[in-house]
VOBA-1610 file (N, C-alpha, C; in pm, whole numbers, padded with zeros to 5 digits, always signed):
BEGIN
Met+00216-00661-02225Met+00310-00608-02129Met+00451-00643-02172Gly+00541-00545-02166Gly+00677-00568-02210Gly+00756-00648-02111Glu+00873-00696-02157Glu+00960-00775-02072Glu+01093-00706-02059Gly+01156-00721-01941Gly+01284-00661-01914Gly+01397-00746-01967Glu+01520-00705-01936Glu+01637-00776-01987Glu+01648-00916-01929Asn+01602-00935-01805Asn+01611-01067-01744Asn+01490-01155-01772Gly+01404-01110-01861Gly+01290-01191-01899Gly+01167-01170-01813Thr+01177-01092-01705Thr+01063-01069-01619Thr+00977-00958-01677Arg+00851-00962-01645Arg+00759-00862-01696Arg+00779-00729-01624Arg+00781-00622-01701Arg+00793-00490-01641Arg+00660-00451-01580Pro+00663-00389-01461Pro+00537-00346-01399Pro+00471-00237-01481Arg+00341-00232-01474Arg+00264-00134-01550Arg+00167-00065-01457Val+00160+00067-01466Val+00072+00146-01381Val-00055+00179-01459Leu-00170+00152-01398Leu-00300+00183-01458Leu-00366+00290-01375Leu-00395+00404-01439Leu-00467+00512-01372Leu-00615+00499-01402Pro-00702+00543-01310Pro-00846+00541-01339Pro-00876+00622-01464Ser-00955+00567-01554Ser-00983+00634-01681Ser-01124+00599-01726Pro-01179+00674-01823Pro-01312+00641-01876Pro-01316+00501-01935Lys-01437+00447-01943Lys-01453+00310-01988Lys-01420+00293-02136Ile-01439+00399-02218Ile-01412+00391-02361Ile-01262+00410-02383Gly-01195+00306-02428Gly-01052+00313-02448Gly-01016+00361-02587Pro-00886+00389-02610Pro-00842+00438-02741Pro-00872+00340-02854Leu-00855+00210-02831Leu-00880+00111-02937Leu-01026+00113-02979Arg-01113+00119-02881Arg-01255+00124-02915Arg-01288+00253-02991Ser-01225+00363-02952Ser-01248+00489-03022Ser-01198+00482-03166Val-01082+00419-03186Val-01028+00404-03322Val-01120+00318-03407Leu-01166+00206-03352Leu-01257+00120-03427Leu-01387+00191-03460Tyr-01434+00271-03366Tyr-01557+00347-03390Tyr-01539+00445-03506Arg-01424+00513-03507Arg-01399+00609-03614Arg-01374+00540-03748Leu-01310+00424-03746Leu-01292+00348-03870Leu-01427+00302-03924Gly-01517+00269-03836Gly-01651+00232-03881Gly-01721+00349-03949Ile-01705+00468-03892Ile-01764+00587-03955Ile-01702+00612-04093Ala-01569+00601-04102Ala-01502+00623-04229Ala-01547+00523-04335Thr-01561+00396-04293Thr-01607+00293-04386Thr-01749+00322-04434Ala-01835+00365-04343Ala-01973+00397-04381Ala-01976+00514-04479Leu-01892+00615-04456Leu-01886+00728-04550Leu-01839+00684-04688Leu-01738+00598-04691Leu-01687+00550-04819Leu-01793+00469-04894Leu-01864+00383-04823Leu-01968+00302-04887Leu-02083+00389-04939Ser-02113+00497-04867Ser-02220+00586-04914Ser-02180+00655-05044Val-02052+00691-05055Val-02004+00751-05180Val-02008+00649-05294Val-01969+00525-05265Val-01974+00419-05366Val-02117+00401-05416Ala-02212+00400-05323Ala-02352+00382-05362Ala-02400+00497-05449Ala-02362+00622-05410Ala-02405+00738-05488Ala-02347+00735-05629Val-02221+00698-05641Val-02157+00694-05773Val-02215+00580-05858Tyr-02238+00464-05794Tyr-02288+00348-05869Tyr-02429+00374-05923Leu-02512+00444-05844Leu-02648+00471-05890Leu-02649+00567-06008Asp-02548+00654-06018Asp-02540+00749-06129Asp-02416+00723-06213Arg-02382+00593-06235Arg-02259+00557-06303Arg-02259+00601-06450Asp-02377+00623-06509Asp-02382+00669-06648Asp-02339+00815-06659Gly-02336+00888-06549Gly-02297+01029-06552Gly-02147+01049-06539Tyr-02069+00940-06537Tyr-01923+00950-06521Tyr-01855+00897-06648Lys-01742+00955-06679Lys-01666+00916-06797Lys-01536+00851-06754Asp-01511+00733-06809Asp-01387+00661-06782Asp-01296+00677-06904Asn-01174+00720-06883Asn-01081+00739-06995Asn-01056+00610-07072Asn-01076+00496-07005Asn-01059+00368-07073Asn-01183+00326-07150Gly-01291+00406-07138Gly-01413+00376-07209Gly-01500+00278-07135Gly-01627+00275-07177Gly-01718+00179-07116Gly-01787+00236-06994Thr-01889+00163-06948Thr-01966+00203-06829Thr-01891+00160-06703Leu-01907+00241-06597Leu-01839+00211-06471Leu-01896+00084-06407Ser-01807-00004-06369Ser-01849-00122-06293Ser-01848-00089-06144Leu-01892-00186-06063Leu-01891-00166-05917Leu-01748-00146-05868Leu-01653-00220-05926Leu-01513-00201-05887Leu-01464-00061-05924Asp-01506-00013-06043Asp-01469+00124-06082Asp-01525+00226-05984Cys-01648+00200-05937Cys-01709+00293-05840Cys-01631+00293-05708Phe-01587+00175-05664Phe-01505+00168-05543Phe-01372+00241-05565Tyr-01316+00222-05682Tyr-01188+00286-05713Tyr-01203+00438-05713Tyr-01303+00488-05782Tyr-01323+00632-05790Tyr-01352+00690-05651Ser-01437+00622-05574Ser-01473+00672-05440Ser-01350+00676-05350Thr-01266+00573-05359Thr-01148+00568-05272Thr-01050+00679-05303Val-01017+00697-05433Val-00918+00799-05468Val-00976+00939-05450Thr-01108+00953-05460Thr-01169+01085-05443Thr-01176+01123-05296Val-01225+01031-05213Val-01240+01061-05070Val-01105+01082-05005Ser-01004+01007-05049Ser-00870+01022-04991Ser-00793+01139-05051Thr-00859+01216-05140Thr-00801+01335-05208Thr-00685+01299-05300Thr-00674+01172-05340Thr-00568+01136-05435Thr-00603+01187-05574Gly-00721+01149-05627Gly-00775+01205-05750Gly-00688+01194-05873Tyr-00683+01075-05935Tyr-00601+01057-06056Tyr-00663+01122-06180Gly-00793+01145-06180Gly-00858+01211-06293Gly-00895+01118-06406Asp-00870+00988-06396Asp-00905+00897-06505Asp-01054+00871-06510Ile-01125+00893-06399Ile-01270+00885-06396Ile-01321+01020-06347Ala-01413+01084-06424Ala-01460+01218-06388Ala-01609+01230-06417Pro-01681+01310-06335Pro-01824+01334-06361Pro-01839+01426-06482Val-01930+01391-06570Val-01949+01472-06691Val-02090+01528-06702Thr-02188+01463-06647Thr-02325+01513-06655Thr-02351+01612-06542Pro-02448+01702-06561Pro-02479+01800-06456Pro-02519+01733-06324Leu-02597+01623-06332Leu-02639+01556-06208Leu-02520+01499-06133Ala-02426+01435-06206Ala-02308+01378-06140Ala-02223+01487-06077Arg-02209+01600-06145Arg-02131+01709-06087Arg-02201+01770-05966Leu-02335+01775-05970Leu-02410+01825-05855Leu-02392+01734-05734Val-02397+01604-05758Val-02376+01508-05649Val-02235+01524-05591Asn-02134+01543-05676Asn-01997+01566-05629Asn-01987+01693-05546Thr-02064+01795-05586Thr-02055+01924-05517Thr-02121+01920-05380Val-02243+01868-05375Val-02322+01877-05251Val-02305+01755-05161Phe-02249+01645-05212Phe-02241+01524-05129Phe-02098+01472-05117Ile-02034+01442-05230Ile-01904+01375-05224Ile-01797+01466-05164Thr-01796+01595-05202Thr-01696+01686-05146Thr-01710+01701-04994Pro-01832+01724-04938Pro-01843+01727-04792Pro-01804+01596-04726Val-01834+01483-04792Val-01795+01354-04737Val-01643+01342-04733Arg-01577+01395-04840Arg-01431+01392-04844Arg-01371+01467-04725Val-01426+01584-04696Val-01377+01664-04583Val-01403+01591-04451Leu-01524+01537-04437Leu-01558+01465-04314Leu-01472+01340-04297Phe-01443+01273-04407Phe-01359+01154-04404Phe-01219+01188-04351Leu-01164+01297-04400Leu-01031+01339-04354Leu-01034+01379-04206Ile-01143+01446-04166Ile-01154+01485-04024Ile-01156+01362-03935Val-01228+01258-03978Val-01235+01136-03898Val-01098+01071-03884Leu-01027+01057-03998Leu-00896+00991-03993Leu-00793+01073-03916Val-00786+01203-03946Val-00689+01287-03876Val-00725+01299-03729Gly-00856+01312-03701Gly-00900+01321-03563Gly-00866+01196-03484Thr-00876+01080-03548Thr-00840+00955-03479Thr-00693+00954-03442Thr-00609+00992-03538Thr-00464+00995-03510Thr-00432+01092-03398Leu-00490+01212-03406Leu-00463+01312-03303Leu-00515+01267-03167Glu-00630+01201-03167Glu-00687+01157-03039Glu-00598+01051-02974Val-00549+00956-03054Val-00461+00852-02999Val-00334+00914-02943Leu-00274+01007-03020Leu-00153+01072-02973Leu-00181+01156-02849Ala-00294+01226-02850Ala-00328+01309-02734Ala-00356+01223-02611Glu-00421+01108-02632Glu-00450+01018-02519Glu-00321+00965-02459Arg-00226+00928-02545Arg-00097+00879-02494Arg-00024+00990-02418Thr-00025+01110-02474Thr+00040+01222-02406Thr-00029+01254-02274Arg-00162+01249-02276Arg-00238+01279-02154Arg-00210+01175-02046Gln-00202+01047-02084Gln-00174+00943-01986Gln-00034+00960-01927Asp+00064+00992-02014Asp+00200+01014-01964Asp+00204+01134-01869Trp+00130+01239-01904Trp+00127+01357-01818Trp+00059+01326-01686Arg-00052+01252-01689Arg-00121+01216-01565Arg-00034+01128-01477Leu+00039+01036-01539Leu+00126+00948-01462Leu+00239+01027-01396Ser+00298+01120-01471Ser+00405+01201-01413Ser+00351+01289-01302Arg+00234+01347-01320Arg+00173+01432-01218Arg+00136+01351-01095Trp+00087+01229-01116Trp+00051+01141-01004Trp+00175+01105-00922Arg+00283+01072-00990Arg+00405+01037-00916Arg+00460+01157-00839His+00447+01274-00894His+00500+01393-00827His+00422+01423-00700Arg+00292+01395-00701Arg+00207+01428-00586Arg+00195+01314-00485Leu+00237+01197-00522Leu+00213+01081-00436Leu+00303+01085-00313Arg+00243+01100-00196Arg+00313+01099-00069Arg+00218+01045+00039Asp+00274+00973+00135Asp+00197+00925+00251Asp+00069+00853+00208His+00079+00769+00108His-00036+00696+00060His-00040+00556+00123Ile-00137+00478+00083Ile-00154+00342+00133Ile-00144+00247+00014Val-00054+00150+00025Val-00036+00050-00080Val-00102-00079-00035Val-00192-00129-00117Val-00261-00255-00090Val-00211-00359-00189Val-00140-00459-00138Val-00084-00564-00222Val-00183-00680-00223Gly-00246-00702-00338Gly-00345-00808-00352Gly-00485-00750-00358Tyr-00553-00767-00471Tyr-00689-00715-00487Tyr-00789-00830-00494Gly-00771-00924-00402Gly-00867-01031-00390Gly-00973-00996-00287Thr-01030-01098-00224Thr-01135-01074-00126Thr-01083-00993-00008Lys-00964-01030+00043Lys-00908-00959+00158Lys-00870-00816+00121Gly-00808-00799+00007Gly-00768-00665-00034Gly-00886-00573-00055Arg-00990-00622-00123Arg-01109-00540-00146Arg-01178-00505-00015Ser-01183-00602+00078Ser-01247-00575+00208Ser-01167-00471+00287Ala-01034-00480+00280Ala-00950-00381+00349Ala-00973-00242+00292Ile-00982-00232+00159Ile-01005-00103+00096Ile-01143-00049+00132Lys-01242-00136+00136Lys-01377-00093+00174Lys-01378-00033+00314Thr-01303-00095+00406Thr-01295-00042+00542Thr-01222+00091+00544Leu-01114+00101+00467Leu-01041+00228+00460Leu-01130+00341+00410Leu-01209+00313+00307Leu-01297+00415+00253Leu-01403+00456+00354Ser-01451+00360+00431Ser-01554+00391+00531Ser-01500+00477+00645Thr-01368+00476+00665Thr-01308+00558+00770Thr-01258+00692+00718Gly-01291+00724+00593Gly-01258+00855+00541Gly-01133+00864+00457Val-01070+00751+00425Val-00950+00754+00342Val-00991+00781+00197Pro-00934+00883+00131Pro-00972+00912-00008Pro-00920+00805-00104Arg-00993+00785-00212Arg-00953+00686-00312Arg-00818+00720-00374Ala-00790+00850-00388Ala-00666+00890-00455Ala-00542+00851-00375Ser-00557+00821-00247Ser-00441+00787-00164Ser-00422+00636-00151Ile-00493+00557-00230Ile-00483+00412-00226Ile-00426+00362-00359Val-00321+00281-00352Val-00258+00223-00470Val-00265+00071-00457Val-00315+00006-00560Val-00333-00139-00561Val-00222-00204-00643Val-00166-00312-00590Val-00063-00389-00662Val-00111-00533-00672Asp-00113-00586-00793Asp-00159-00723-00814Asp-00098-00776-00944Pro-00058-00904-00948Pro-00001-00958-01072Pro-00104-00985-01180Asp-00231-00987-01146Asp-00336-01017-01243Asp-00384-00888-01309Pro-00364-00873-01441Pro-00409-00750-01508Pro-00559-00728-01494Arg-00637-00835-01489Arg-00782-00819-01475Arg-00819-00758-01341Ala-00749-00802-01235Ala-00776-00747-01102Ala-00739-00599-01096Val-00625-00564-01155Val-00582-00424-01154Val-00677-00339-01240Ala-00723-00394-01352Ala-00820-00321-01434Ala-00949-00297-01357Glu-00990-00395-01279Glu-01109-00379-01194Glu-01087-00271-01091Ala-00967-00268-01032Ala-00935-00165-00933Ala-00934-00027-00997Ala-00878-00016-01117Ala-00875+00113-01188Ala-01016+00159-01222Glu-01102+00065-01259Glu-01241+00100-01289Glu-01313+00149-01164Ala-01271+00097-01046Ala-01330+00141-00919Ala-01274+00273-00870Gly-01175+00328-00942Gly-01123+00458-00907Gly-00989+00458-00838Phe-00918+00344-00836Phe-00789+00336-00770Phe-00678+00325-00874Val-00561+00377-00837Val-00443+00358-00922Val-00393+00216-00899Gly-00363+00146-01007Gly-00320+00006-00996Gly-00187-00017-01064Val-00109-00108-01009Val+00020-00147-01066Val+00014-00297-01094Val+00036-00335-01218Val+00037-00475-01257Val+00179-00528-01241Gly+00196-00629-01158Gly+00329-00686-01139Gly+00338-00768-01012Asp+00447-00841-01000Asp+00474-00925-00884Asp+00532-00839-00773Ala+00459-00826-00663Ala+00499-00737-00554Ala+00620-00788-00477Thr+00665-00910-00503Thr+00787-00958-00437Thr+00912-00896-00498Gln+00895-00827-00611Gln+01008-00762-00678Gln+01013-00614-00639Asn+01132-00567-00607Asn+01149-00428-00566Asn+01107-00331-00675Ser+01130-00368-00800Ser+01095-00276-00911Ser+00945-00251-00916Val+00866-00352-00886Val+00720-00335-00886Val+00678-00247-00769Leu+00735-00270-00652Leu+00701-00188-00536Leu+00742-00043-00556Arg+00853-00021-00626Arg+00894+00116-00653Arg+00795+00185-00746Gln+00736+00111-00839Gln+00633+00169-00925Gln+00515+00219-00843Ala+00487+00151-00732Ala+00379+00194-00643Ala+00428+00295-00540Ser+00554+00338-00551Ser+00615+00435-00458Ser+00602+00389-00313Val+00636+00261-00291Val+00629+00207-00155Val+00723+00282-00062His+00834+00330-00113His+00930+00401-00028His+00875+00532+00026Leu+00764+00581-00032Leu+00701+00704+00015Leu+00568+00677+00084Ala+00529+00551+00098Ala+00398+00517+00153Ala+00395+00532+00304Lys+00275+00558+00355Lys+00254+00567+00498Lys+00217+00432+00556Glu+00136+00357+00485Glu+00092+00225+00529Glu+00098+00128+00412Ile+00126+00002+00444Ile+00130-00104+00343Ile+00046-00220+00395Ile-00051-00261+00315Ile-00138-00373+00351Ile-00103-00491+00261Val-00063-00601+00321Val-00026-00721+00246Val-00142-00820+00256Ala-00215-00834+00146Ala-00333-00921+00145Ala-00320-01022+00031Thr-00209-01091+00027Thr-00185-01189-00078Thr-00255-01321-00046Ala-00267-01407-00146Ala-00335-01534-00127Ala-00246-01639-00061Arg-00114-01626-00076Arg-00021-01725-00023Arg+00063-01665+00089Asp+00093-01747+00190Asp+00172-01701+00303Asp+00317-01672+00264Asp+00375-01759+00179Asp+00514-01736+00140Asp+00528-01606+00060Thr+00427-01576-00022Thr+00430-01449-00094Thr+00420-01332+00001Ala+00336-01346+00103Ala+00322-01238+00202Ala+00454-01210+00273Val+00529-01316+00304Val+00659-01298+00371Val+00756-01223+00280Leu+00764-01263+00153Leu+00856-01198+00060Leu+00818-01053+00035Val+00686-01027+00022Val+00641-00890+00000Val+00674-00804+00121Thr+00653-00858+00240Thr+00682-00783+00363Thr+00831-00752+00374Leu+00915-00849+00343Leu+01061-00826+00347Leu+01101-00716+00250Ser+01049-00722+00127Ser+01084-00621+00027Ser+01032-00483+00067Ala+00908-00479+00116Ala+00849-00351+00154Ala+00923-00289+00272Arg+00960-00371+00370Arg+01032-00318+00485Arg+01171-00270+00446His+01231-00336+00349His+01363-00292+00302His+01354-00156+00233Leu+01248-00136+00155Leu+01233-00011+00083Leu+01184+00102+00172Asn+01106+00069+00274Asn+01048+00172+00361Asn+01052+00126+00506Pro+01160+00155+00577Pro+01174+00110+00716Pro+01073+00173+00810Gly+01016+00288+00775Gly+00928+00358+00868Gly+00780+00338+00844Ala+00741+00269+00739Ala+00599+00252+00710Ala+00536+00149+00801Gly+00408+00163+00824Gly+00333+00061+00895Gly+00293-00051+00800Ile+00324-00173+00835Ile+00291-00287+00749Ile+00191-00375+00820Gln+00074-00390+00760Gln-00031-00478+00813Gln-00044-00595+00714Ala-00034-00716+00766Ala-00033-00833+00678Ala-00129-00938+00731Ser-00165-01027+00642Ser-00252-01140+00679Ser-00188-01270+00633Val-00209-01375+00711Val-00162-01509+00676Val-00278-01606+00696Arg-00267-01717+00629Arg-00371-01818+00643Arg-00343-01910+00762Glu-00217-01945+00783Glu-00180-02038+00889Glu-00106-01966+01001Ser-00141-01997+01126Ser-00081-01930+01241Ser+00067-01962+01256Glu+00113-02076+01202Glu+00253-02112+01213Glu+00344-02015+01138Asn+00287-01939+01044Asn+00365-01841+00969Asn+00356-01700+01030Leu+00282-01687+01137Leu+00261-01555+01195Leu+00391-01494+01246Gln+00468-01571+01323Gln+00593-01520+01378Gln+00694-01489+01267Leu+00693-01571+01164Leu+00784-01548+01052Leu+00754-01416+00984Leu+00626-01387+00972Leu+00587-01261+00907Leu+00623-01141+00994Arg+00609-01156+01124Arg+00649-01047+01214Arg+00800-01024+01207Gln+00875-01131+01200Gln+01020-01117+01188Gln+01059-01054+01055Ser+00974-01069+00956Ser+01002-01010+00825Ser+00978-00859+00824Gly+00910-00807+00926Gly+00891-00663+00935Gly+00747-00617+00947Ala+00652-00709+00957Ala+00512-00670+00969Ala+00484-00617+01110Asp+00410-00507+01120Asp+00373-00452+01250Asp+00257-00527+01312His+00160-00562+01230His+00045-00638+01278His+00016-00750+01177Val-00019-00866+01230Val-00048-00981+01145Val-00182-01039+01185Ile-00267-01061+01086Ile-00399-01119+01107Ile-00399-01260+01050Thr-00439-01357+01132Thr-00451-01495+01084Thr-00593-01516+01033Ser-00610-01515+00904Ser-00744-01513+00845Ser-00820-01643+00868Ser-00756-01757+00848Ser-00828-01884+00861Ser-00868-01910+01005Glu-00780-01885+01102Glu-00813-01909+01242Glu-00915-01809+01292Ala-00906-01684+01243Ala-01005-01585+01284Ala-01145-01626+01237Ala-01153-01677+01115Ala-01283-01726+01066Ala-01329-01846+01148Gly-01236-01934+01186Gly-01273-02050+01269Gly-01324-02008+01405Arg-01262-01905+01466Arg-01310-01858+01596Arg-01451-01802+01585Leu-01476-01725+01478Leu-01610-01671+01459Leu-01713-01782+01442Leu-01673-01888+01372Leu-01765-02001+01356Leu-01794-02066+01491Gly-01689-02081+01573Gly-01710-02140+01705Gly-01797-02053+01793Val-01773-01920+01791Val-01854-01830+01872Val-01999-01829+01824Ser-02019-01829+01692Ser-02155-01826+01639Ser-02232-01952+01675Thr-02160-02062+01697Thr-02227-02187+01735Thr-02273-02183+01880Ser-02185-02138+01968Ser-02217-02139+02111Ser-02284-02011+02157Gln-02248-01896+02096Gln-02305-01768+02137Gln-02339-01686+02013Pro-02449-01716+01950Pro-02481-01653+01821Pro-02495-01502+01830Asn-02549-01449+01941Asn-02564-01304+01953Asn-02429-01235+01965Val-02336-01297+02036Val-02201-01241+02046Val-02135-01241+01908Ser-02158-01345+01833Ser-02101-01352+01699Ser-02152-01239+01611Glu-02281-01206+01623Glu-02336-01096+01543Glu-02270-00963+01579Ile-02244-00941+01709Ile-02179-00818+01752Ile-02036-00812+01697Met-01967-00925+01702Met-01830-00928+01652Met-01826-00898+01502Glu-01919-00955+01426Glu-01925-00926+01283Glu-01957-00779+01258Asp-02045-00724+01343Asp-02079-00583+01330Asp-01958-00496+01355Leu-01877-00530+01456Leu-01758-00451+01487Leu-01655-00457+01374Leu-01653-00569+01301Leu-01556-00584+01193Leu-01591-00499+01071Glu-01716-00457+01061Glu-01760-00377+00946Glu-01769-00232+00987Gln-01673-00152+00940Gln-01669-00010+00975Gln-01780+00066+00905Gly-01836+00163+00977Gly-01934+00253+00917Gly-02077+00210+00934Arg-02102+00094+00997Arg-02238+00046+01019Arg-02249-00013+01158Gly-02357+00019+01228Gly-02378-00038+01360Gly-02274+00009+01459Leu-02206-00086+01523Leu-02103-00055+01622Leu-01965-00057+01557Asp-01882+00040+01594Asp-01746+00049+01542Asp-01647+00060+01657Leu-01532-00004+01642Leu-01420+00016+01735Leu-01335+00131+01682Val-01308+00229+01767Val-01236+00349+01727Val-01123+00375+01825Glu-01009+00410+01772Glu-00895+00449+01855Glu-00883+00600+01855Arg-00876+00661+01973Arg-00867+00806+01984Arg-00778+00844+02101Glu-00736+00970+02101Glu-00656+01023+02211Glu-00744+01055+02331Val-00683+01053+02447Val-00754+01093+02569Val-00779+01243+02565Arg-00901+01285+02593Arg-00935+01426+02592Arg-00882+01494+02718Val-00874+01627+02712Val-00820+01703+02824Val-00905+01684+02948Glu-01037+01686+02931Glu-01125+01673+03048Glu-01123+01533+03109Glu-01063+01437+03038Glu-01057+01300+03090Glu-00927+01270+03165Leu-00829+01360+03159Leu-00701+01337+03224Leu-00718+01325+03375Gly-00650+01228+03434Gly-00657+01206+03577Gly-00775+01124+03622Lys-00869+01095+03531Lys-00987+01018+03567Lys-00966+00871+03531Pro-01043+00781+03591Pro-01033+00639+03553Pro-01098+00615+03419Ile-01062+00506+03357Ile-01116+00475+03224Ile-01266+00454+03227Arg-01320+00415+03344Arg-01465+00393+03354Arg-01542+00525+03347Ala-01473+00638+03368Ala-01541+00766+03363Ala-01559+00818+03220Val-01497+00752+03124Val-01512+00792+02984Val-01656+00770+02941Arg-01713+00868+02872Arg-01853+00860+02834Arg-01880+00744+02739Glu-01790+00722+02644Glu-01807+00610+02550Glu-01756+00482+02615Pro-01813+00368+02581Pro-01761+00240+02635Pro-01617+00219+02590Ala-01526+00217+02686Ala-01384+00200+02657Ala-01342+00057+02687Leu-01278-00007+02590Leu-01238-00147+02606Leu-01093-00163+02646Ala-01007-00071+02603Ala-00864-00087+02630Ala-00795+00048+02631Leu-00677+00050+02693Leu-00593+00169+02700Leu-00458+00136+02637Ile-00409+00227+02553Ile-00278+00210+02491Ile-00183+00310+02555Arg-00079+00260+02620Arg+00018+00345+02688Arg+00158+00290+02664Asp+00245+00376+02611Asp+00384+00338+02585Asp+00395+00215+02496Gly+00306+00208+02400Gly+00309+00097+02306Gly+00247-00031+02356Arg+00195-00032+02478Arg+00131-00152+02536Arg-00019-00134+02536Thr-00091-00242+02509Thr-00236-00241+02513Thr-00283-00304+02643Leu-00355-00225+02724Leu-00399-00268+02856Leu-00550-00281+02856Pro-00608-00389+02910Pro-00754-00403+02917Pro-00813-00300+03014Tyr-00941-00276+02999Tyr-01008-00170+03075Tyr-01004-00192+03226Asp-00986-00319+03272Asp-00985-00347+03415Asp-00845-00353+03473Ser-00744-00311+03395Ser-00608-00308+03446Ser-00591-00195+03548Lys-00501-00213+03642Lys-00477-00112+03744Lys-00427+00019+03681Ala-00354+00008+03571Ala-00303+00128+03505Ala-00414+00214+03447Cys-00533+00160+03433Cys-00645+00234+03374Cys-00721+00317+03477Arg-00673+00316+03601Arg-00742+00393+03705Arg-00715+00541+03692Glu-00611+00578+03616Glu-00579+00719+03596Glu-00528+00739+03454Leu-00603+00816+03377Leu-00566+00844+03239Leu-00463+00955+03236Lys-00360+00937+03153Lys-00249+01032+03145Lys-00240+01091+03005Arg-00168+01201+02996Arg-00147+01266+02867Arg-00066+01174+02775Gly-00109+01161+02652Gly-00043+01072+02557Gly-00107+00935+02547Asp-00200+00905+02642Asp-00270+00777+02635Asp-00368+00779+02518Arg-00397+00662+02467Arg-00498+00645+02363Arg-00597+00539+02408Leu-00723+00557+02368Leu-00830+00469+02410Leu-00889+00395+02291Ile-00927+00272+02315Ile-01007+00196+02220Ile-01150+00199+02270Val-01237+00269+02199Val-01375+00286+02244Val-01472+00230+02140Val-01595+00212+02183Val-01701+00162+02095Val-01793+00278+02063Arg-01819+00296+01936Arg-01911+00399+01892Arg-02015+00336+01801Ser-02131+00402+01795Ser-02233+00357+01701Ser-02227+00448+01580Ala-02255+00393+01464Ala-02254+00471+01340Ala-02396+00477+01285Pro-02450+00595+01251Pro-02382+00724+01264Pro-02360+00763+01409Ala-02249+00838+01433Ala-02210+00871+01569Ala-02309+00965+01633Asp-02315+00960+01766Asp-02399+01049+01843Asp-02349+01192+01824Pro-02435+01287+01784Pro-02388+01424+01762Pro-02331+01488+01887Glu-02361+01433+02007Glu-02306+01488+02129Glu-02174+01423+02167Ala-02121+01337+02078Ala-02000+01263+02112Ala-01874+01343+02090Gly-01886+01471+02051Gly-01766+01553+02034Gly-01721+01554+01890Gln-01612+01617+01866Gln-01562+01637+01731Gln-01440+01552+01702Asp-01418+01444+01776Asp-01302+01360+01752Asp-01312+01295+01616Glu-01200+01271+01555Glu-01196+01205+01425Glu-01242+01061+01442Pro-01316+01004+01343Pro-01362+00866+01355Pro-01249+00768+01361Ala-01139+00798+01299Ala-01021+00711+01307Ala-00901+00796+01277Ser-00801+00786+01359Ser-00684+00869+01340Ser-00597+00813+01231Ser-00508+00898+01181Ser-00427+00860+01066Ser-00308+00777+01108Gly-00242+00722+01007Gly-00120+00647+01029Gly-00146+00515+01096Arg-00057+00472+01187Arg-00072+00344+01251Arg-00175+00349+01363Asp-00231+00468+01390Asp-00324+00482+01500Asp-00468+00469+01455Gly-00492+00414+01335Gly-00628+00402+01285Gly-00703+00294+01358Ala-00834+00292+01329Ala-00917+00194+01396Ala-00881+00055+01350
//
């Protein structure tokens, strides 16, 4: 990876690509070329008495290597030449086709490398031109991979997810999984610009350190004031700091795990339900949806699906709140659904886009 003028590493974008890389292809073709050259050496050495050396004497193994090299590479100095009918026949039916194949391998390797570089540049330019309203996931560790798994289960396409991580191995893993990856420190604006954060719809901050999460959130909010930023922290004391940095929602990972441990100890069945709700696409799912026309004016208890909360004017109200006695236009509901969904449950989307997702 190259370095910039200030000594920092320049971010690098990795697009999903086949597992066989250009270097492996070049080595494979060099192996073929070497095998072809050795086969010519063997053929000449076995019939070395059929060749004439201008310096006189019988051809040695080194002479055979020399003749094979200059012949296959089409250099042909003429100081060693086939003189017997058998040697000329071998040159006609074997060495000449090998010479052509040898050139095809070498020229094809060069063209393939150049074409691969051009193709990657073209794909990168095309990707940047089309990239809009995507989701940037900063950190491809356990939290980042779990967040992406949930996004995929709710119908988010892989092409709309961009991974940012300073570890080239993590980004290579993401690219192998079908995601576009950017190698670099996400606390730097230049790296976030490579991921087109300024055009993103949602930004997920799943870094390993809380201080890094704060810096990434500040940079992302500066570049994109309108994007939804979802972040996680390990310690609750940093939660307010992260919100002040511009995060819309903050998840305290360590305390959330501790609560689940406490619930599983005292109420194991409740803990199983909570774990089920956290995994989208299996068992029970929490889904956010708009109030349907036929539900307007009715209490939240009249909703066919189990409704847990009502969202009105940016406030989340529990199902037993007085405001839930009459559903109004523009309200949104948090309901529980089973996956796969009941075919009679209507045609509502499993999770709405933008900040209104499950």
